[in-house]
Structure formats: C-alpha cells, structure tokens
BAMILUM-155012 format. One record per residue (C-alpha): residue number from 1; x, z, y. Coordinates in steps of 0.05 Angstrom, whole numbers, plus 5000, padded with zeros to 4 digits. Each point is the difference from the previous one (the first is absolute). Layout:
REM residues N
+------+------+------+------+
! resi !    x !    z !    y !
+------+------+------+------+
!  NUM !    X !    Z !    Y !
...
+------+------+------+------+
This chain:
REM residues 377
+------+------+------+------+
! resi !    x !    z !    y !
+------+------+------+------+
!    1 ! 4846 ! 5574 ! 5055 !
!    2 ! 5015 ! 4933 ! 5033 !
!    3 ! 4993 ! 4995 ! 5075 !
!    4 ! 4951 ! 4945 ! 5022 !
!    5 ! 5033 ! 4944 ! 5037 !
!    6 ! 4974 ! 4990 ! 5071 !
!    7 ! 4958 ! 4937 ! 5008 !
!    8 ! 5008 ! 4963 ! 5066 !
!    9 ! 4933 ! 4975 ! 5025 !
!   10 ! 4989 ! 4952 ! 5058 !
!   11 ! 4932 ! 5010 ! 5032 !
!   12 ! 4974 ! 4941 ! 5040 !
!   13 ! 4940 ! 5027 ! 5039 !
!   14 ! 4979 ! 4988 ! 5072 !
!   15 ! 4952 ! 5058 ! 5004 !
!   16 ! 5040 ! 5063 ! 5017 !
!   17 ! 4946 ! 5047 ! 4973 !
!   18 ! 4995 ! 4965 ! 4933 !
!   19 ! 5076 ! 4996 ! 4996 !
!   20 ! 5006 ! 5075 ! 5011 !
!   21 ! 4949 ! 5015 ! 4946 !
!   22 ! 5037 ! 4957 ! 4949 !
!   23 ! 5067 ! 5029 ! 5021 !
!   24 ! 4974 ! 5071 ! 4988 !
!   25 ! 4972 ! 4981 ! 4933 !
!   26 ! 5067 ! 4972 ! 4979 !
!   27 ! 5038 ! 5062 ! 5023 !
!   28 ! 4951 ! 5046 ! 4964 !
!   29 ! 5006 ! 4961 ! 4935 !
!   30 ! 5032 ! 5028 ! 4937 !
!   31 ! 5049 ! 4943 ! 5003 !
!   32 ! 5056 ! 4994 ! 5051 !
!   33 ! 4982 ! 4948 ! 5052 !
!   34 ! 5035 ! 4980 ! 5064 !
!   35 ! 4956 ! 4961 ! 5048 !
!   36 ! 5021 ! 4950 ! 5053 !
!   37 ! 4944 ! 4976 ! 5046 !
!   38 ! 4994 ! 4934 ! 5039 !
!   39 ! 4938 ! 4973 ! 5035 !
!   40 ! 5007 ! 4924 ! 4991 !
!   41 ! 5018 ! 4950 ! 4946 !
!   42 ! 5055 ! 4972 ! 5044 !
!   43 ! 5033 ! 5069 ! 5006 !
!   44 ! 4995 ! 5008 ! 4924 !
!   45 ! 5034 ! 4933 ! 4988 !
!   46 ! 5056 ! 5021 ! 5046 !
!   47 ! 5006 ! 5067 ! 4964 !
!   48 ! 5004 ! 4966 ! 4932 !
!   49 ! 5060 ! 4958 ! 5023 !
!   50 ! 5046 ! 5060 ! 5001 !
!   51 ! 4964 ! 5054 ! 4959 !
!   52 ! 4972 ! 5005 ! 4930 !
!   53 ! 4936 ! 5035 ! 4979 !
!   54 ! 4970 ! 5021 ! 4934 !
!   55 ! 4929 ! 4982 ! 5022 !
!   56 ! 4962 ! 4971 ! 5060 !
!   57 ! 4933 ! 5027 ! 5023 !
!   58 ! 4968 ! 4942 ! 5039 !
!   59 ! 4940 ! 5004 ! 5045 !
!   60 ! 4949 ! 4944 ! 4988 !
!   61 ! 4988 ! 4987 ! 5074 !
!   62 ! 5060 ! 4997 ! 5046 !
!   63 ! 5011 ! 4971 ! 5070 !
!   64 ! 5040 ! 4935 ! 4999 !
!   65 ! 5019 ! 4983 ! 4930 !
!   66 ! 4944 ! 5026 ! 4955 !
!   67 ! 5010 ! 5039 ! 4936 !
!   68 ! 4985 ! 4939 ! 4957 !
!   69 ! 5048 ! 4955 ! 5040 !
!   70 ! 5054 ! 5053 ! 4995 !
!   71 ! 4988 ! 5007 ! 4925 !
!   72 ! 5008 ! 4925 ! 4989 !
!   73 ! 5062 ! 4997 ! 5044 !
!   74 ! 5033 ! 5056 ! 4959 !
!   75 ! 4983 ! 4969 ! 4933 !
!   76 ! 5031 ! 4934 ! 5023 !
!   77 ! 5068 ! 5035 ! 5009 !
!   78 ! 5039 ! 5003 ! 4935 !
!   79 ! 5036 ! 5065 ! 5017 !
!   80 ! 4934 ! 5034 ! 5017 !
!   81 ! 4951 ! 4967 ! 4953 !
!   82 ! 4998 ! 5060 ! 4952 !
!   83 ! 4994 ! 5054 ! 5053 !
!   84 ! 4941 ! 5045 ! 4981 !
!   85 ! 4944 ! 4992 ! 5051 !
!   86 ! 4934 ! 5038 ! 5005 !
!   87 ! 4946 ! 4973 ! 5047 !
!   88 ! 4961 ! 5053 ! 5037 !
!   89 ! 4933 ! 4981 ! 5031 !
!   90 ! 4946 ! 5035 ! 5040 !
!   91 ! 4946 ! 4982 ! 4949 !
!   92 ! 4991 ! 4997 ! 4925 !
!   93 ! 4978 ! 4928 ! 4998 !
!   94 ! 5011 ! 4970 ! 4930 !
!   95 ! 5008 ! 4930 ! 5030 !
!   96 ! 5057 ! 5025 ! 5043 !
!   97 ! 5031 ! 5036 ! 4940 !
!   98 ! 4998 ! 4937 ! 4958 !
!   99 ! 5030 ! 4958 ! 5056 !
!  100 ! 5054 ! 5053 ! 5010 !
!  101 ! 5022 ! 5000 ! 4928 !
!  102 ! 4998 ! 4924 ! 4995 !
!  103 ! 5044 ! 4996 ! 5062 !
!  104 ! 5055 ! 5039 ! 4966 !
!  105 ! 4987 ! 5073 ! 5015 !
!  106 ! 5017 ! 5048 ! 4943 !
!  107 ! 4943 ! 5047 ! 5015 !
!  108 ! 4941 ! 5012 ! 5048 !
!  109 ! 4971 ! 5063 ! 5029 !
!  110 ! 4944 ! 5014 ! 5050 !
!  111 ! 5015 ! 5048 ! 5058 !
!  112 ! 4935 ! 5038 ! 4990 !
!  113 ! 5018 ! 5015 ! 4928 !
!  114 ! 5073 ! 5016 ! 5008 !
!  115 ! 5023 ! 5068 ! 4976 !
!  116 ! 5068 ! 5031 ! 4984 !
!  117 ! 4989 ! 4986 ! 4926 !
!  118 ! 4972 ! 4929 ! 5008 !
!  119 ! 5056 ! 4980 ! 5048 !
!  120 ! 5054 ! 5028 ! 4954 !
!  121 ! 4970 ! 4965 ! 4940 !
!  122 ! 4993 ! 4934 ! 5037 !
!  123 ! 5074 ! 5002 ! 5020 !
!  124 ! 5022 ! 5017 ! 4929 !
!  125 ! 4958 ! 4943 ! 4972 !
!  126 ! 5024 ! 4950 ! 5053 !
!  127 ! 5074 ! 5016 ! 4986 !
!  128 ! 4988 ! 4995 ! 4925 !
!  129 ! 4962 ! 4934 ! 5008 !
!  130 ! 5055 ! 4971 ! 5044 !
!  131 ! 5055 ! 5020 ! 4951 !
!  132 ! 4963 ! 4967 ! 4942 !
!  133 ! 4988 ! 4937 ! 5041 !
!  134 ! 5074 ! 4998 ! 5016 !
!  135 ! 5018 ! 5008 ! 4926 !
!  136 ! 4952 ! 4945 ! 4980 !
!  137 ! 5029 ! 4953 ! 5053 !
!  138 ! 5071 ! 5014 ! 4976 !
!  139 ! 4980 ! 4987 ! 4928 !
!  140 ! 4967 ! 4934 ! 5021 !
!  141 ! 5064 ! 4980 ! 5038 !
!  142 ! 5042 ! 5018 ! 4939 !
!  143 ! 4955 ! 4959 ! 4954 !
!  144 ! 5004 ! 4940 ! 5047 !
!  145 ! 5076 ! 5007 ! 5000 !
!  146 ! 5001 ! 5006 ! 4925 !
!  147 ! 4958 ! 4937 ! 4993 !
!  148 ! 5048 ! 4961 ! 5044 !
!  149 ! 5060 ! 5025 ! 4962 !
!  150 ! 4969 ! 4984 ! 4933 !
!  151 ! 4983 ! 4930 ! 5023 !
!  152 ! 5070 ! 4988 ! 5026 !
!  153 ! 5052 ! 5040 ! 4961 !
!  154 ! 4968 ! 4997 ! 4932 !
!  155 ! 4988 ! 4926 ! 5004 !
!  156 ! 5075 ! 4984 ! 4997 !
!  157 ! 5016 ! 5028 ! 4931 !
!  158 ! 4934 ! 4972 ! 4973 !
!  159 ! 5019 ! 4930 ! 5024 !
!  160 ! 5068 ! 5007 ! 4967 !
!  161 ! 4970 ! 5022 ! 4934 !
!  162 ! 4950 ! 4943 ! 5000 !
!  163 ! 5052 ! 4948 ! 5019 !
!  164 ! 5050 ! 5021 ! 4946 !
!  165 ! 4946 ! 5007 ! 4948 !
!  166 ! 4976 ! 4930 ! 5016 !
!  167 ! 5070 ! 4973 ! 4992 !
!  168 ! 5007 ! 5033 ! 4932 !
!  169 ! 4934 ! 4970 ! 4978 !
!  170 ! 5017 ! 4928 ! 5017 !
!  171 ! 5001 ! 4962 ! 4934 !
!  172 ! 5049 ! 4947 ! 5023 !
!  173 ! 5048 ! 5050 ! 5031 !
!  174 ! 5061 ! 5010 ! 4956 !
!  175 ! 5040 ! 5062 ! 5019 !
!  176 ! 5058 ! 5033 ! 4965 !
!  177 ! 4999 ! 5072 ! 4979 !
!  178 ! 5039 ! 5025 ! 5060 !
!  179 ! 4952 ! 4967 ! 5049 !
!  180 ! 4941 ! 5027 ! 4961 !
!  181 ! 5030 ! 5070 ! 5001 !
!  182 ! 5013 ! 4997 ! 5075 !
!  183 ! 4929 ! 4979 ! 5015 !
!  184 ! 4972 ! 5053 ! 4953 !
!  185 ! 5043 ! 5052 ! 5036 !
!  186 ! 4973 ! 4977 ! 5067 !
!  187 ! 4929 ! 5007 ! 4974 !
!  188 ! 5016 ! 5071 ! 4976 !
!  189 ! 5031 ! 5020 ! 5067 !
!  190 ! 4942 ! 4971 ! 5040 !
!  191 ! 4949 ! 5035 ! 4957 !
!  192 ! 5039 ! 5065 ! 5004 !
!  193 ! 5003 ! 4995 ! 5076 !
!  194 ! 4925 ! 4988 ! 5003 !
!  195 ! 4989 ! 5060 ! 4955 !
!  196 ! 5042 ! 5043 ! 5045 !
!  197 ! 4961 ! 4977 ! 5061 !
!  198 ! 4934 ! 5019 ! 4966 !
!  199 ! 5029 ! 5068 ! 4980 !
!  200 ! 5023 ! 5013 ! 5072 !
!  201 ! 4931 ! 4982 ! 5027 !
!  202 ! 4967 ! 5046 ! 4950 !
!  203 ! 5047 ! 5058 ! 5015 !
!  204 ! 4990 ! 4992 ! 5075 !
!  205 ! 4924 ! 4998 ! 4992 !
!  206 ! 4994 ! 5060 ! 4953 !
!  207 ! 5052 ! 5047 ! 5031 !
!  208 ! 4950 ! 5036 ! 5043 !
!  209 ! 4974 ! 5037 ! 4940 !
!  210 ! 5009 ! 5075 ! 5015 !
!  211 ! 4988 ! 5023 ! 4929 !
!  212 ! 5071 ! 4989 ! 4974 !
!  213 ! 5034 ! 5060 ! 4969 !
!  214 ! 5066 ! 5028 ! 5027 !
!  215 ! 5055 ! 5033 ! 4958 !
!  216 ! 5074 ! 5017 ! 5004 !
!  217 ! 5043 ! 4938 ! 4992 !
!  218 ! 5074 ! 4995 ! 4984 !
!  219 ! 5026 ! 4945 ! 5047 !
!  220 ! 5062 ! 4985 ! 4957 !
!  221 ! 4956 ! 4987 ! 4940 !
!  222 ! 4953 ! 4960 ! 5043 !
!  223 ! 5058 ! 4954 ! 5021 !
!  224 ! 5020 ! 4991 ! 4927 !
!  225 ! 4929 ! 4980 ! 4980 !
!  226 ! 4996 ! 4954 ! 5060 !
!  227 ! 5062 ! 4963 ! 4978 !
!  228 ! 4967 ! 4990 ! 4931 !
!  229 ! 4939 ! 4971 ! 5035 !
!  230 ! 5046 ! 4955 ! 5042 !
!  231 ! 5026 ! 4966 ! 4937 !
!  232 ! 4931 ! 4968 ! 4991 !
!  233 ! 5014 ! 4960 ! 5063 !
!  234 ! 5054 ! 4961 ! 4961 !
!  235 ! 5051 ! 5007 ! 5055 !
!  236 ! 5070 ! 4976 ! 4981 !
!  237 ! 5032 ! 5040 ! 5056 !
!  238 ! 5044 ! 5061 ! 4989 !
!  239 ! 4967 ! 5061 ! 5032 !
!  240 ! 5042 ! 5063 ! 5010 !
!  241 ! 4964 ! 5063 ! 5023 !
!  242 ! 5043 ! 5058 ! 5023 !
!  243 ! 4964 ! 5066 ! 5007 !
!  244 ! 5045 ! 5041 ! 5046 !
!  245 ! 4976 ! 5069 ! 4979 !
!  246 ! 4949 ! 5030 ! 4953 !
!  247 ! 4933 ! 4979 ! 5028 !
!  248 ! 4947 ! 5055 ! 5006 !
!  249 ! 4931 ! 4998 ! 4971 !
!  250 ! 4942 ! 4978 ! 5045 !
!  251 ! 4926 ! 5015 ! 4995 !
!  252 ! 4962 ! 4935 ! 4995 !
!  253 ! 4968 ! 4945 ! 4959 !
!  254 ! 5049 ! 4971 ! 4949 !
!  255 ! 4972 ! 4930 ! 4993 !
!  256 ! 4993 ! 4990 ! 5076 !
!  257 ! 5071 ! 5024 ! 5014 !
!  258 ! 5027 ! 4955 ! 4944 !
!  259 ! 4967 ! 4942 ! 5037 !
!  260 ! 5036 ! 5021 ! 5065 !
!  261 ! 5069 ! 4999 ! 4968 !
!  262 ! 4985 ! 4938 ! 4959 !
!  263 ! 4981 ! 4963 ! 5065 !
!  264 ! 5063 ! 5025 ! 5036 !
!  265 ! 5046 ! 4980 ! 4942 !
!  266 ! 4965 ! 4933 ! 4993 !
!  267 ! 5011 ! 4986 ! 5074 !
!  268 ! 5074 ! 5020 ! 4993 !
!  269 ! 5008 ! 4949 ! 4945 !
!  270 ! 4959 ! 4946 ! 5035 !
!  271 ! 5038 ! 5005 ! 5065 !
!  272 ! 5070 ! 5013 ! 4972 !
!  273 ! 5060 ! 4955 ! 5011 !
!  274 ! 5005 ! 4950 ! 4942 !
!  275 ! 5074 ! 5011 ! 4990 !
!  276 ! 4997 ! 5076 ! 4997 !
!  277 ! 4970 ! 5051 ! 4952 !
!  278 ! 4941 ! 5040 ! 5027 !
!  279 ! 5024 ! 5069 ! 5021 !
!  280 ! 4951 ! 5056 ! 5015 !
!  281 ! 5018 ! 5070 ! 5023 !
!  282 ! 4950 ! 5057 ! 4998 !
!  283 ! 5010 ! 5068 ! 5033 !
!  284 ! 4958 ! 5056 ! 5028 !
!  285 ! 4998 ! 5054 ! 5053 !
!  286 ! 4958 ! 5063 ! 5006 !
!  287 ! 4965 ! 5023 ! 5063 !
!  288 ! 4954 ! 5060 ! 5011 !
!  289 ! 4935 ! 4963 ! 4987 !
!  290 ! 5024 ! 4932 ! 4977 !
!  291 ! 5042 ! 4967 ! 4947 !
!  292 ! 5035 ! 4935 ! 5020 !
!  293 ! 5019 ! 4949 ! 4948 !
!  294 ! 5049 ! 4946 ! 5024 !
!  295 ! 4999 ! 4933 ! 4964 !
!  296 ! 5056 ! 4954 ! 5022 !
!  297 ! 5017 ! 4930 ! 4974 !
!  298 ! 5049 ! 4943 ! 5016 !
!  299 ! 4947 ! 4947 ! 5012 !
!  300 ! 5001 ! 4948 ! 5056 !
!  301 ! 4964 ! 5051 ! 5044 !
!  302 ! 4944 ! 4992 ! 5050 !
!  303 ! 4993 ! 4982 ! 5073 !
!  304 ! 4986 ! 5061 ! 5043 !
!  305 ! 4940 ! 4963 ! 5031 !
!  306 ! 4967 ! 4999 ! 4931 !
!  307 ! 5005 ! 5076 ! 4989 !
!  308 ! 4931 ! 5017 ! 5029 !
!  309 ! 4960 ! 4947 ! 4963 !
!  310 ! 5036 ! 5000 ! 4934 !
!  311 ! 4954 ! 5054 ! 4972 !
!  312 ! 4936 ! 4964 ! 5022 !
!  313 ! 4961 ! 4961 ! 4947 !
!  314 ! 5020 ! 4927 ! 4992 !
!  315 ! 5058 ! 5007 ! 5050 !
!  316 ! 5068 ! 4974 ! 4979 !
!  317 ! 5069 ! 5004 ! 5031 !
!  318 ! 5040 ! 4938 ! 5017 !
!  319 ! 5034 ! 4994 ! 4932 !
!  320 ! 4937 ! 5019 ! 4962 !
!  321 ! 4962 ! 4941 ! 5029 !
!  322 ! 5045 ! 4954 ! 4959 !
!  323 ! 4979 ! 5034 ! 4935 !
!  324 ! 4935 ! 4998 ! 4961 !
!  325 ! 4955 ! 5061 ! 5006 !
!  326 ! 4946 ! 5028 ! 5043 !
!  327 ! 5036 ! 5052 ! 5041 !
!  328 ! 4961 ! 5057 ! 4969 !
!  329 ! 5058 ! 5039 ! 4967 !
!  330 ! 5023 ! 5042 ! 5059 !
!  331 ! 4930 ! 5010 ! 5027 !
!  332 ! 4981 ! 5027 ! 4931 !
!  333 ! 5061 ! 5047 ! 5004 !
!  334 ! 4975 ! 5024 ! 5068 !
!  335 ! 4930 ! 5015 ! 4974 !
!  336 ! 5027 ! 5038 ! 4939 !
!  337 ! 5047 ! 5043 ! 5042 !
!  338 ! 4945 ! 5016 ! 5050 !
!  339 ! 4955 ! 5018 ! 4941 !
!  340 ! 5054 ! 5050 ! 4981 !
!  341 ! 4998 ! 5029 ! 5070 !
!  342 ! 5066 ! 4967 ! 5017 !
!  343 ! 5027 ! 4935 ! 5029 !
!  344 ! 5050 ! 4944 ! 4991 !
!  345 ! 5045 ! 4971 ! 5053 !
!  346 ! 5056 ! 4949 ! 5003 !
!  347 ! 5067 ! 4993 ! 5034 !
!  348 ! 5032 ! 4932 ! 4993 !
!  349 ! 5034 ! 4942 ! 5035 !
!  350 ! 5016 ! 4930 ! 4977 !
!  351 ! 5060 ! 4996 ! 4954 !
!  352 ! 5006 ! 5076 ! 4994 !
!  353 ! 4952 ! 5018 ! 4944 !
!  354 ! 4939 ! 5044 ! 5006 !
!  355 ! 4989 ! 5075 ! 4998 !
!  356 ! 4931 ! 5027 ! 4985 !
!  357 ! 4981 ! 5071 ! 5017 !
!  358 ! 4946 ! 5030 ! 4955 !
!  359 ! 4971 ! 5065 ! 5029 !
!  360 ! 4966 ! 5048 ! 4952 !
!  361 ! 4965 ! 5064 ! 5022 !
!  362 ! 5023 ! 5063 ! 4965 !
!  363 ! 4939 ! 5028 ! 4963 !
!  364 ! 4964 ! 5063 ! 5022 !
!  365 ! 5006 ! 5061 ! 4956 !
!  366 ! 4942 ! 4982 ! 4955 !
!  367 ! 5033 ! 4932 ! 4989 !
!  368 ! 4938 ! 4961 ! 5019 !
!  369 ! 5004 ! 4934 ! 5038 !
!  370 ! 4985 ! 5012 ! 5073 !
!  371 ! 4986 ! 4956 ! 5060 !
!  372 ! 5053 ! 4991 ! 5053 !
!  373 ! 4983 ! 4977 ! 5071 !
!  374 ! 5026 ! 4931 ! 5017 !
!  375 ! 5036 ! 5026 ! 5062 !
!  376 ! 5043 ! 5048 ! 4958 !
!  377 ! 5055 ! 4948 ! 4994 !
+------+------+------+------+
C-alpha cells in the first residue's frame, strides 16, 4: 500500500483559537498534513519567498493587507499564480463566496461549517483545480508558441514553392531542361521540408497519449529499419554506423523509439562536416536499474551553453539556427524517452562531435512499463 505524501499547508489566520481548531482538524485528517501558521498576509508573503506549500488556507479578514488584497497580490506573481488557495470566512455569505472565487481562490469554506472531512475535501479539490489550471495555461502557451512558429518557419518553404512555381508557369520564360530540373528539385525539397515540419508538430502534439503499447524491441534491428527510413530523406552523404557490441533488447514503443534514432541520425547528417563521411558509433553499458545507450557522432558539435536548452521545443543550437527546421527534433526525443521512464542527455563541444546518452529503465519482473521519478537521474 502506497504511503500518502505529506501535504504542506500554510494557514494564514489572525485568530489563535480559530487557527488551533483548523490545525487540529488537519492533524486528525486521514491525509498527512503539515501545518505552518502565520497571523498576517505580510508574514505569509515573506514565508512564500523561501518556502513552498501545497495549499494556502487564507482568512477572509486579516489585519493590514486583507485576504482579498493578499489573494490578488499572489495571483499577480508568475511563480505563485497557480498556488492552491482556499478562502476561509466567518460566515457563509454567498456574495462573499462568489467574490472570493472570482478573485482567484480555488475554493471557499465557512468556519462554522468546517469539519475534518470538508476541510480535507476542500484541500484536495483546490490542489486538483490548481493543477488543471496550470496544465491549461501551459497548453495555451504552447499553442501560442506553435502559432508563432507556424507563421514564421512554415512561411519560408511556402514562399519558395510559390516563387519557383510562378517562374515555371511564366509563358515567356524559356528555360533549358537542366534549369527546369533544378527548380523542380527545389520545389520538391521545399515541399518535403514543409511536410517534415508538419509531421514534427503533429508528433509533438500527440505524444502525450498514454495508451501506446510497449513490447520488447531489438535495438540492432531498430537501427537497421531506421537506416531504411533515412533513405527517404534523399541524403547523398555516406553514413557509417558502427555498433560496438551486441545491443540488448529494450521494453518500449517501437514507432516512438524509431523516431528518436531517426532524429539523432538526421541531425548527425545535417551537422556533419561536408568533406567527411558521417560516422556514428553506438555502444551500451548496464547498471543495476538502468541501461545506458551511447550514441556518438563526428558532427560539428554543440556549444556547452546550448546543452540545457537544446531539448526545449523550438530551441536550436548555434549551427542549427543556420538550417531550416523548427527545433522540435530533440525536444520530441526528450518527451519520448521520458514517456519510457528514461531520459536523454548530451555531451558535446564545438568541433568535437556529439555524444547522446539515452537512459532506459530496466523493466520490473512483470515487464510492465513503470513510472520513474524525475530526480532518479
């Protein structure tokens, strides 16, 4: 049976008797609560500067900065705007309740009606409401970012396609076969690039689906199939992949992991030195709970300052900014690896290639996919 995680509650109440009643109700609850008590809004603001809480219980009437003023002040701070807050009042006035919720409180409870059960339920609902609001806000920010990227990055290949198509349509424009072929090839490449952008956007938007099926996957065979897929990119570069030792099987989603390696190999080709063949080396190492896959190439490498942001959506390294694309490839790899309970990291410096570390969890005995805490790495 799982042990309930302790919820840290900040109680902002100037009446010591009421505060003691609420504290006792929290401690007697079926859930694990830890209560910190302050008597003023100012003290609460100071407390929130250096401590985090799962939920705030806020008295409606406080000396100095009132409960409503405190609520508005908190909601104006970006780092605290999704903190769950429950307003507690001395009366069950519906007007006050409506005003409270409109001002940004997640829940409302009257002191005369508070019980162990009602308080526990109010806290659970407030935390759940706050989490959903945070998710909605993030989705909205992502959609805004998507819209900006679509307007900017996708416009370039569309302009190229329209321009070249217009040239080919001009009746008085006489062009030889080689010029016609070159322009047709440019149209094809621009259209292909646009298609890849749309595919990346779709993959990034739909990856949160938790219903995908996991199975045992032979990584050597996965690399072979990935190379076949890579041929569709029409690259004229020589790509040599050296698998150091027999790769083990992993428990995961085949199509998603194919996308990971396809993105990595595509980047190795894209950022390779023009005068050299693309060389990729793959090896692995076993640990007690983890399997490490090392993917190393001879590309131009990446600035160390770019390491942290390179896995964020729409972020590109210095060399990548000179290439077409949306900067979604590595962020998609990150999401896929996290969906597998693992992670992906990079070690690279300019002019010295790049090494990606793919971390896979070793399955539990029943071979089912299991969640891994983010701080396990």
